[in-house]
C-alpha positions in Angstrom: -41.1 17.6 -52.7 -42.8 19.0 -49.4 -41.8 22.4 -50.3 -42.1 21.8 -54.2 -46.0 21.3 -53.3 -46.1 24.4 -51.7 -44.9 26.7 -53.9 -47.1 25.0 -57.0 -50.0 25.4 -54.3 -48.8 29.2 -54.8 -47.9 29.3 -58.3 -51.7 27.7 -58.9 -53.3 30.3 -57.1 -51.3 32.7 -58.8 -52.3 31.1 -62.2 -55.8 30.6 -61.7 -56.1 35.0 -61.3 -53.7 34.9 -64.9 -56.4 33.3 -66.3 -59.4 35.4 -65.2 -57.3 38.7 -66.3 -56.9 37.0 -69.2 -60.5 36.7 -69.5 -60.9 39.9 -69.6 -58.7 40.6 -72.3 -61.1 38.5 -74.2 -63.7 40.9 -73.5 -61.5 43.8 -75.0 -61.0 41.8 -78.2 -64.7 41.1 -78.3 -65.3 44.8 -78.1 -63.3 45.4 -81.5 -64.3 42.8 -83.3 -67.7 44.2 -82.4 -66.9 47.8 -83.3 -65.3 46.3 -86.3 -68.5 44.4 -87.5 -70.9 47.3 -86.9 -68.2 49.2 -89.4 -68.3 46.5 -91.9 -72.3 45.2 -92.1 -73.2 49.3 -91.7 -75.3 49.1 -94.2 -77.3 45.5 -93.2 -78.5 45.6 -89.8 -80.0 42.5 -89.3 -76.5 41.0 -90.5 -74.8 43.1 -87.9 -77.6 42.5 -84.8 -77.1 38.1 -85.7 -73.1 38.4 -85.7 -73.3 40.3 -82.6 -75.3 38.0 -81.1 -73.4 35.0 -81.9 -70.3 36.8 -80.4 -72.2 37.7 -77.2 -73.4 34.0 -76.9 -70.1 33.3 -77.1 -68.4 35.7 -74.3 -66.8 34.1 -71.3 -67.9 30.1 -72.3 -68.7 28.1 -69.1 -65.2 26.2 -70.0 -63.4 29.0 -69.5 -64.9 30.0 -65.8 -64.8 26.4 -65.0 -61.2 26.1 -65.7 -60.3 29.5 -63.6 -61.9 27.1 -60.6 -60.0 24.0 -61.4 -56.6 25.6 -61.1 -58.4 26.9 -57.9 -58.8 23.4 -56.7 -55.4 21.7 -57.6 -53.7 25.1 -55.6 -56.2 23.8 -52.7 -55.2 19.9 -53.3 -51.2 20.6 -53.4 -51.4 23.0 -50.0 -53.4 20.2 -48.3 -50.6 17.7 -49.7 -47.6 20.3 -48.8 -49.1 20.5 -45.2 -50.3 16.9 -44.4 -46.6 16.0 -45.8 -44.4 18.7 -43.6 -47.2 17.6 -40.3 -46.7 13.7 -41.0 -42.7 14.2 -41.7 -42.2 16.4 -38.7 -39.7 18.6 -40.3 -38.7 22.1 -41.0 -38.0 23.1 -45.0 -35.8 26.7 -45.3 -35.0 28.8 -48.4 -34.5 31.3 -50.5 -35.7 33.2 -53.5 -34.4 35.8 -55.4 -37.1 38.6 -54.3 -37.3 41.5 -52.2 -34.8 44.1 -51.7 -30.6 43.2 -53.2 -29.6 43.3 -49.7 -32.5 41.2 -48.5 -34.2 37.5 -50.5 -37.2 36.4 -49.6 -36.9 33.9 -47.1 -39.0 30.5 -47.2 -39.9 28.2 -44.2 -41.8 25.7 -43.9 -42.5 23.6 -40.5 -45.3 22.4 -39.2 -47.0 25.1 -37.7 -47.2 26.7 -41.2 -48.2 22.9 -42.8 -51.3 23.0 -40.1 -52.5 26.5 -41.7 -51.8 25.2 -45.0 -53.5 22.4 -44.8 -56.7 24.9 -42.9 -56.6 26.7 -46.5 -56.2 23.7 -48.6 -59.1 22.0 -47.2 -61.1 25.8 -48.0 -59.8 25.9 -50.6 -60.4 23.3 -52.4 -64.8 22.9 -50.8 -64.9 26.4 -53.2 -63.5 25.2 -56.0 -66.0 23.0 -56.4 -68.8 25.4 -55.2 -68.0 28.5 -56.9 -68.4 27.9 -60.9 -72.5 27.7 -59.7 -72.5 30.4 -57.6 -70.9 32.9 -60.1 -73.1 31.6 -63.1 -75.8 34.2 -61.3 -73.2 37.3 -62.3 -74.5 39.3 -65.2 -70.8 39.6 -66.8 -71.4 43.2 -67.4 -72.4 44.3 -64.4 -70.2 41.8 -62.4 -67.2 40.7 -64.8 -65.7 37.6 -63.6 -62.2 38.7 -64.8 -61.8 41.1 -61.9 -63.5 38.5 -59.0 -61.4 35.9 -60.5 -58.2 37.7 -60.4 -58.2 38.7 -56.9 -60.0 35.9 -55.6 -56.5 33.7 -57.2 -54.4 36.7 -55.5 -56.0 36.4 -52.2 -55.3 33.1 -52.0 -51.9 33.2 -52.8 -51.7 36.4 -50.2 -53.0 33.8 -47.7 -50.0 31.0 -48.4 -47.0 33.5 -49.3 -47.7 34.2 -45.4 -47.4 30.8 -44.0 -43.8 30.7 -45.9 -43.0 34.2 -45.0 -39.0 33.3 -42.8 -38.5 37.7 -42.9 -40.1 40.7 -41.8 -40.4 42.3 -45.5 -41.6 39.2 -46.9 -44.1 39.1 -44.3 -46.2 42.2 -44.9 -45.5 42.2 -48.6 -47.1 39.1 -48.6 -49.6 40.3 -45.8 -50.4 43.4 -47.5 -51.2 41.7 -50.6 -53.8 39.1 -49.2 -55.4 41.9 -47.5 -55.3 44.7 -51.0 -56.8 41.8 -52.9 -59.8 40.8 -50.2 -60.8 44.9 -50.1 -61.5 44.5 -54.1 -63.5 41.0 -53.2 -65.8 42.9 -50.7 -66.5 45.9 -53.1 -67.0 44.0 -55.9 -70.5 44.3 -56.0 -69.4 48.0 -55.3 -73.3 49.9 -57.0 -74.6 49.2 -53.4 -73.4 51.9 -51.1 -73.2 49.9 -48.5 -70.6 47.7 -49.8 -68.3 50.6 -50.6 -68.9 51.3 -47.3 -67.9 48.1 -46.0 -64.8 47.6 -48.2 -63.3 51.0 -47.2 -63.9 50.2 -43.9 -62.5 47.2 -44.1 -59.5 48.7 -45.7 -59.0 51.5 -43.4 -59.1 48.7 -40.6 -56.6 46.5 -42.5 -53.5 48.9 -43.1 -54.1 50.6 -39.4 -53.8 46.8 -38.2 -50.7 46.9 -41.1 -49.0 49.8 -39.7 -48.8 48.0 -35.8 -48.0 44.5 -36.9 -45.0 46.9 -38.8 -44.3 49.1 -35.4 -44.1 45.3 -33.5 -42.2 43.9 -36.1 -39.9 47.4 -36.0 -39.3 46.8 -31.9 -38.0 43.0 -32.4 -35.8 44.6 -35.4 -34.4 47.4 -33.1 -32.6 45.2 -31.2 -31.4 42.0 -33.5 -29.4 42.2 -36.0 -31.8 42.1 -39.6 -35.1 41.5 -41.0 -35.1 37.7 -40.9 -37.5 35.7 -38.2 -33.9 34.2 -37.5 -32.2 37.1 -36.5 -35.5 38.3 -34.6 -35.6 35.1 -32.6 -31.8 35.8 -31.3 -33.1 39.4 -29.8 -32.8 39.9 -26.6 -35.9 41.9 -24.9 -36.6 43.3 -21.6 -40.2 42.3 -20.1 -41.2 45.9 -21.0 -39.7 46.3 -24.8 -41.4 42.9 -25.3 -44.4 43.6 -23.8 -44.5 46.6 -25.8 -44.3 44.2 -29.4 -46.7 42.2 -27.8 -49.8 44.8 -27.5 -48.8 46.0 -31.0 -48.9 42.9 -32.4 -51.9 41.4 -30.3 -53.4 45.1 -32.3 -52.6 44.1 -35.9 -53.2 40.6 -35.5 -56.3 40.8 -33.2 -57.5 43.3 -35.8 -57.5 41.0 -39.0 -58.9 38.6 -36.3 -61.6 40.7 -35.5 -61.0 40.6 -31.8 -63.7 42.9 -29.8 -63.3 45.6 -29.8 -61.5 45.6 -33.1 -64.3 43.7 -35.2 -66.5 46.4 -36.4 -65.2 45.5 -39.9 -66.0 42.1 -40.1 -69.5 41.9 -39.7 -69.9 44.6 -42.4 -67.7 42.9 -44.7 -68.4 39.5 -44.9 -72.1 39.9 -45.9 -70.8 42.2 -48.4 -68.2 39.7 -50.4 -69.8 37.1 -52.3 -70.5 34.0 -50.4 -67.5 31.7 -50.8 -65.2 34.8 -50.2 -66.9 35.4 -47.5 -66.1 31.9 -45.9 -62.9 32.3 -47.7 -62.6 35.6 -45.2 -64.0 34.1 -42.2 -63.3 30.4 -42.2 -59.4 31.0 -43.6 -58.4 34.8 -43.3 -59.0 35.0 -39.6 -56.9 31.8 -39.5 -53.9 33.4 -41.0 -54.2 36.6 -38.0 -53.9 33.5 -35.7 -50.9 32.3 -37.3 -49.7 35.8 -37.6 -50.2 36.4 -33.5 -48.7 32.6 -32.5 -45.9 32.6 -35.1 -44.9 36.4 -33.5 -45.8 35.5 -29.9 -44.5 32.3 -29.0 -42.4 32.1 -31.8 -40.3 35.3 -32.5 -40.6 36.6 -28.6 -40.1 33.2 -27.0 -40.1 34.3 -23.2 -44.2 34.3 -22.7 -45.3 35.9 -19.7 -48.6 35.0 -17.8 -49.7 39.1 -17.9 -49.6 38.3 -22.1 -52.1 35.2 -21.2 -54.5 37.5 -18.8 -54.9 40.1 -21.8 -55.9 37.0 -24.2 -58.2 35.5 -22.1 -59.8 38.7 -21.3 -60.2 39.9 -24.7 -61.5 36.3 -25.7 -64.1 36.1 -23.1 -65.3 39.1 -24.2 -65.4 38.9 -27.7 -66.8 34.9 -27.5 -69.3 36.3 -24.6 -70.1 39.6 -27.0 -70.1 38.0 -30.4 -72.5 35.5 -29.5 -75.0 37.8 -28.3 -74.5 40.2 -31.3 -75.2 37.2 -33.5 -78.7 36.1 -31.7 -80.3 39.4 -32.6 -79.3 40.0 -36.4 -82.0 39.3 -38.5 -79.6 39.0 -41.8 -77.7 35.6 -41.9 -74.1 36.0 -43.3 -74.2 39.4 -40.9 -74.7 36.5 -38.2 -72.7 34.2 -39.7 -69.8 37.2 -39.2 -70.7 38.3 -35.3 -70.6 34.2 -34.9 -67.2 34.5 -36.1 -66.2 36.8 -33.6 -67.3 34.6 -30.5 -65.5 31.8 -31.8 -62.3 33.8 -32.5 -62.6 34.6 -29.2 -62.6 31.2 -27.6 -59.4 30.4 -29.3 -58.2 33.6 -28.1 -59.5 32.3 -25.0 -57.4 29.2 -24.7 -54.3 30.6 -26.3 -54.4 32.5 -23.0 -55.0 29.7 -20.4 -51.8 28.5 -22.5 -49.6 31.2 -22.7 -50.5 31.5 -18.7 -49.5 27.7 -18.2 -46.4 28.5 -19.6 -45.4 31.2 -17.9 -46.0 29.1 -14.5 -44.0 26.1 -15.2 -46.5 23.7 -16.6 -45.9 23.0 -19.7 -48.1 20.2 -20.7 -50.8 21.6 -20.0 -49.5 25.0 -21.8 -49.6 22.0 -24.6 -53.3 21.0 -24.7 -54.2 25.1 -24.2 -52.1 25.1 -27.3 -53.9 22.3 -29.1 -57.4 22.7 -28.0 -57.2 26.5 -29.7 -55.1 25.0 -32.9 -58.3 22.5 -32.5 -60.8 24.6 -32.2 -59.4 26.8 -35.3 -59.7 23.7 -37.8 -62.9 22.9 -36.7 -64.3 26.3 -37.1 -62.8 26.6 -40.5 -65.1 23.7 -41.7 -68.3 24.7 -40.2 -67.7 28.3 -40.4 -66.9 27.8 -44.7 -69.9 25.1 -44.5 -72.5 27.6 -43.1 -71.2 30.3 -45.5 -71.2 28.2 -48.5 -74.9 27.2 -47.3 -76.2 30.9 -47.2 -74.4 31.1 -50.4 -77.2 28.4 -51.9 -79.9 29.9 -49.6 -78.9 33.5 -51.8 -78.6 32.5 -54.6 -81.6 30.0 -54.6 -84.5 32.7 -52.9 -82.7 36.2 -53.6 -83.0 36.6 -49.8 -80.3 36.5 -46.7 -83.2 37.9 -44.3 -83.8 35.0 -41.8 -87.7 36.6 -41.1 -88.5 36.1 -45.0 -87.3 32.8 -45.4 -89.3 29.5 -44.2 -90.4 25.6 -44.9 -87.7 25.2 -47.2 -86.1 21.8 -45.6 -89.4 20.4 -48.5 -88.1 22.7 -51.0 -84.4 22.0 -50.1 -83.3 18.9 -48.4 -80.3 18.5 -49.3 -79.1 22.0 -48.6 -80.7 21.4 -44.6 -79.4 18.2 -44.5 -76.0 20.5 -44.9 -76.9 23.3 -43.2 -78.0 20.9 -40.4 -74.6 19.6 -39.9 -73.3 22.8 -40.2 -75.3 24.1 -36.7 -74.5 20.8 -34.6 -71.3 21.2 -35.3 -71.1 25.4 -34.6 -73.2 24.9 -31.8 -70.8 21.6 -29.9 -73.3 19.2 -30.5 -71.9 15.6 -29.9 -70.7 13.6 -32.3 -70.0 16.6 -34.3 -66.1 18.4 -34.5 -67.2 21.4 -32.4 -68.4 19.3 -29.4 -64.5 17.9 -29.2 -62.3 21.2 -29.3 -64.6 23.4 -27.1 -64.0 20.0 -24.5 -60.7 20.2 -24.2 -60.9 24.2 -23.8 -62.9 23.6 -20.4 -60.9 20.6 -19.8 -57.4 23.1 -20.0 -59.7 25.7 -17.5 -60.7 22.9 -14.9 -56.7 22.3 -14.4 -56.8 25.9 -12.7 -55.7 24.4 -9.4 -52.3 23.8 -10.2 -51.6 27.1 -10.6 -50.4 29.2 -7.2 -51.3 32.4 -8.2 -54.8 33.5 -6.3 -55.7 36.3 -9.0 -55.4 33.8 -12.1 -57.3 30.7 -9.5 -60.3 33.1 -9.4 -60.4 35.0 -12.7 -60.4 31.5 -15.2 -62.7 30.1 -13.7 -64.8 33.0 -14.2 -63.9 32.9 -18.2 -64.8 28.9 -17.9 -68.4 30.2 -16.6 -68.8 32.5 -19.4 -67.4 29.8 -22.2 -70.5 27.9 -20.7 -73.1 30.4 -21.0 -71.4 31.0 -24.9 -71.9 27.8 -26.3 -75.6 27.6 -24.3 -76.5 30.7 -26.4 -74.8 29.8 -29.5 -77.2 26.7 -29.9 -79.9 29.2 -28.9 -78.7 30.5 -32.0 -78.5 28.5 -34.2 -81.8 26.7 -33.3 -83.1 29.8 -34.2 -81.3 29.5 -37.2 -82.1 26.7 -38.9 -85.8 26.8 -37.4 -87.0 29.6 -39.3 -85.0 29.4 -42.4 -86.0 25.9 -42.6 -89.0 24.5 -40.7 -92.6 26.0 -40.5 -94.1 27.8 -43.7 -92.5 29.8 -46.5 -93.3 33.7 -45.5 -92.5 34.6 -48.6 -93.0 34.4 -52.2 -89.2 33.8 -52.9 -89.1 31.2 -50.5 -92.3 29.7 -51.7 -90.7 29.5 -54.9 -87.0 28.4 -54.2 -86.1 25.0 -55.6 -82.7 22.9 -54.8 -79.5 24.3 -56.4 -78.9 22.6 -59.8 -75.5 23.3 -59.8 -73.9 19.8 -58.3 -71.0 21.7 -57.1 -72.5 23.6 -55.4 -73.2 20.6 -52.9 -70.1 19.0 -53.3 -68.7 21.8 -52.0 -70.4 22.1 -48.8 -71.0 17.5 -48.6 -66.8 17.8 -48.2 -66.9 20.1 -45.3 -70.0 18.1 -44.1 -68.3 15.0 -44.3 -64.8 16.3 -42.6 -67.3 17.5 -39.4 -68.6 14.2 -38.7 -65.1 12.6 -39.2 -63.1 14.7 -37.2 -66.1 14.7 -34.3 -65.6 10.8 -34.2 -61.7 10.3 -34.7 -60.5 14.0 -33.3 -57.5 11.6 -33.0 -56.7 11.5 -36.0 -56.2 15.4 -36.3 -54.6 15.6 -32.5 -51.9 13.3 -33.5 -50.8 16.3 -36.3 -51.6 19.2 -33.7 -49.6 17.3 -31.4 -46.3 17.7 -34.3 -46.9 21.9 -34.3 -46.4 21.7 -30.7 -43.6 19.7 -30.1 -41.9 22.0 -33.0 -43.0 25.5 -31.2 -43.8 24.2 -27.4 -41.1 21.4 -27.1 -44.1 20.1 -25.5 -46.5 17.1 -26.5 -49.2 15.7 -25.0 -48.4 12.2 -23.9 -49.0 8.5 -26.5 -51.0 7.1 -23.6 -53.8 10.4 -23.3 -53.5 11.8 -27.3 -53.0 9.5 -29.9 -54.9 6.4 -28.8 -58.4 6.4 -32.1 -60.6 5.3 -29.2 -60.4 7.6 -26.5 -59.6 10.8 -25.7 -58.1 11.6 -22.2 -56.5 14.8 -22.3 -54.6 14.6 -18.9 -54.9 11.6 -17.8 -58.1 8.9 -18.2 -58.7 9.0 -14.2 -59.3 12.7 -14.3 -61.5 12.8 -17.9 -62.0 10.8 -21.4 -64.4 11.0 -23.9 -64.8 8.4 -26.7 -66.8 9.7 -29.5 -66.8 5.9 -31.5 -68.6 4.4 -28.5 -71.0 7.6 -28.3 -71.9 6.9 -32.2 -72.3 3.6 -31.5 -75.0 4.4 -28.6 -76.6 6.9 -30.4 -77.4 4.1 -33.4 -78.7 1.5 -30.8 -80.8 4.3 -29.4 -81.6 5.0 -32.8 -82.5 1.6 -33.8 -84.2 0.7 -30.9 -86.5 4.0 -31.1 -87.7 3.2 -35.1 -88.2 -1.0 -33.7 -90.4 0.2 -31.2 -92.6 2.4 -33.1 -92.5 0.5 -36.1 -93.8 -2.5 -34.3 -97.5 -0.8 -32.3 -99.3 0.5 -35.2 -100.8 3.4 -32.5 -97.0 4.5 -33.2 -96.1 4.2 -36.5 -94.7 7.0 -38.4 -97.2 8.8 -40.5 -97.9 12.1 -42.3 -101.0 14.5 -41.5 -101.7 18.3 -41.5 -99.8 20.1 -38.7 -102.6 20.7 -35.8 -103.2 23.9 -35.9 -104.2 24.2 -31.9 -107.8 24.7 -33.3 -107.2 28.0 -35.2 -108.7 26.6 -38.2 -105.6 26.3 -40.6 -101.8 28.4 -39.4 -100.7 31.1 -42.0 -96.9 32.4 -41.7 -98.6 35.5 -39.4 -98.6 33.4 -36.8 -94.6 32.1 -37.0 -92.2 33.4 -34.8 -89.9 35.4 -35.9 -86.4 36.6 -35.0 -86.9 39.7 -33.3 -89.6 37.2 -31.3 -87.5 34.2 -30.8 -84.8 36.4 -28.8 -86.9 38.7 -26.8 -86.3 37.2 -23.5 -82.5 37.5 -24.1 -83.0 41.1 -25.0 -84.9 41.6 -21.8 -81.9 40.3 -20.0 -78.9 41.6 -21.3 -80.1 44.6 -22.4 -77.5 46.1 -21.9 -75.2 44.3 -24.0 -77.0 46.4 -27.2 -77.7 49.9 -28.2 -81.8 49.0 -28.3 -84.0 51.0 -30.6 -87.6 49.0 -30.3 -90.4 51.5 -31.3 -94.2 49.9 -31.6 -96.1 52.6 -34.1 -100.2 52.2 -34.6 -102.5 53.5 -36.8 -105.5 54.6 -35.9 -108.9 55.5 -37.2 -112.4 56.2 -36.6 -114.3 59.2 -35.5 -112.2 59.1 -32.2 -109.3 57.7 -33.7 -110.0 55.0 -31.2 -109.7 52.4 -33.5 -106.2 50.2 -34.2 -106.0 50.3 -38.9 -101.8 48.7 -38.2 -99.4 48.2 -36.0 -95.7 49.3 -37.1 -93.0 47.2 -35.0 -89.4 48.3 -35.7 -86.4 47.0 -33.9 -82.1 48.5 -34.5 -79.9 47.2 -32.3 -76.6 48.6 -32.6 -73.6 47.7 -31.8 -71.6 50.0 -28.8 -67.8 49.6 -30.0 -69.0 52.9 -32.3 -70.1 54.9 -30.0 -67.6 53.9 -27.2 -64.7 54.1 -29.6 -65.0 55.1 -33.0 -67.7 57.8 -33.4 -64.5 60.2 -31.5 -61.5 58.5 -33.6 -63.6 60.0 -36.5 -65.1 63.0 -34.7 -61.6 64.3 -33.8 -60.3 63.7 -37.3 -63.2 65.6 -38.5 -62.0 68.4 -36.1 -58.3 68.3 -36.8 -59.1 68.5 -40.8 -60.8 71.6 -40.0 -57.8 72.8 -38.4 -55.5 71.7 -40.8 -57.7 73.7 -43.3 -56.9 76.9 -41.9 -54.0 76.5 -43.6 -55.3 76.9 -47.0 -56.2 80.6 -47.7 -56.1 81.2 -51.1 -53.4 83.3 -50.9 -50.6 82.9 -53.4 -48.0 85.0 -51.3 -49.0 82.1 -48.4 -47.8 79.3 -50.3 -44.9 80.2 -51.6 -44.5 81.3 -48.1 -44.5 77.6 -47.1 -42.5 76.3 -49.9 -39.6 78.6 -49.0 -40.1 78.1 -44.7 -40.1 74.1 -45.9 -37.0 74.4 -47.9 -35.0 76.4 -45.6 -36.5 73.2 -42.7 -34.8 71.1 -45.1 -31.6 72.5 -45.3 -31.1 72.9 -41.9 -31.8 69.2 -41.3 -29.8 67.7 -44.6 -26.7 70.3 -42.7 
């Protein structure tokens, strides 16, 4: 029954895509009907126009569009059921499907690791299924047909689920390519925009380079085994050198899809280009599928972990976490900012995975289990609050037609429900207590603080530096999302669209984020509910779990021992409620401190205007001065002068452009090299038929020599 639920999740996602494709057939039938009507009523223009208008009004009825998302929602629900069932039962289920190559059918394996990521995907898909019908209603059918959006969304979700079920390299890569190609079409959905086409091409290019690297990693394992099944790959006996080569190839391939620095450049380009609910799935879920691939490859298929691999993950994760949040701070585009924030959170996950590898390789399996648990918990939490924030960004874009946070403001009065949900997402991603982000980052710090058990002096010096970088990252993340919430929801409206905004009338667009916000708060108060499930994953994969008395008690969370460190979110909540009650009672009893509404204090300036408010660049200016070398900053202030001597300032123009160092350091040299190589290859195109015949003759001789 567990595997049947997983199969149902995959089949329902396929069915949602096929139903959307059937809507495309309806469009074709409509076009044929209109052609016939135009012929039949060629002499009666009024009658012809009336019939055509009636047909167009029936084009893509709302219930059919909703049916696509209903199927997608059931797919997410079955994924949640299957994931929870396999985690609770602590079982490993295998199967074969008569697809694939004649000598290699598709092998299926559904275990605790797959189930955990099934749970992540299922929750996100359920939220998107509630959110989607209202969001896509704003698209014009002729410009952006829902058939293609629905088809590739279903294939995208099915591809991710199949990756988690794959138990052989061949099926894994088929599912991986299905996920990548389907998401390419979703990024390119609004293809009339040149920036979207560029982002889609960049994403597909890097996805295929990453896929090639993963194939080579599997190839290294397969060359030392008897087949392509994961069982055969687990039995491969590799030397340290070959195992490290395979790990580096896997790290490049999966790290490129996860968005780790410096192979992250597709992420801030693709996420703003895709529809918001697709951006939520890509950032909140697809990046976790890449994380799953790295964990499966490293901890399961390779098996023997070396501490050098952990150091590599720790260094890359630290660079990604700190670099990602610094780049996010500088972004005025909301979805681009959230994309860079995903780079930061993926970096945190890689850091803690690196710690788990270091502890495992040095003979401390229980601490390795702690680091592994912290990494998976942060992956789960990031999926919740990042989906919430991207869906919230979609609501803001839907209602204000803006993504530039400098053009918003004052929306807390106009969109109170959206502002509350977005505030929960901001507090969660800022790792504030009582929300889920705090728990996983606290566990990450607890893992790093156990460095004194290591005997290697280099590691004992390196890990505290990484922990300090993590602390700085957390502080910068809080500052970043103070900026985001303050500029979007507080103050006064900065544009006409923001001034005229109002709460969305589509209840589903609020229900999806509300589901995620509720889970962010619930996991923040009762983290042991999900920690117990992750303990199952750790037990199956690492053969080690946290002790029951420190990890599974509902009131206290003591990851190492109660004597060293403990945290009780329910008690913190009770204390916060008591403090809030006392404050409320004190304010109500004193007439001088009763809460009242009044005009905002204008400091005697005679009335506030939107021009007096902080902008994104002004808010981040101190940090931009401190970390100036992190970015490529082009800051210009131009003045228009007037008067007889050009001494009077008529207008001031401020321009700020910030670029990523990765482009000139890594990608521009590659582009120049490819262009030079292409010019050299172009010399063979002489335009002379004799030359081309000579090429063909030389190729024929070479092939005859090779075959013989």
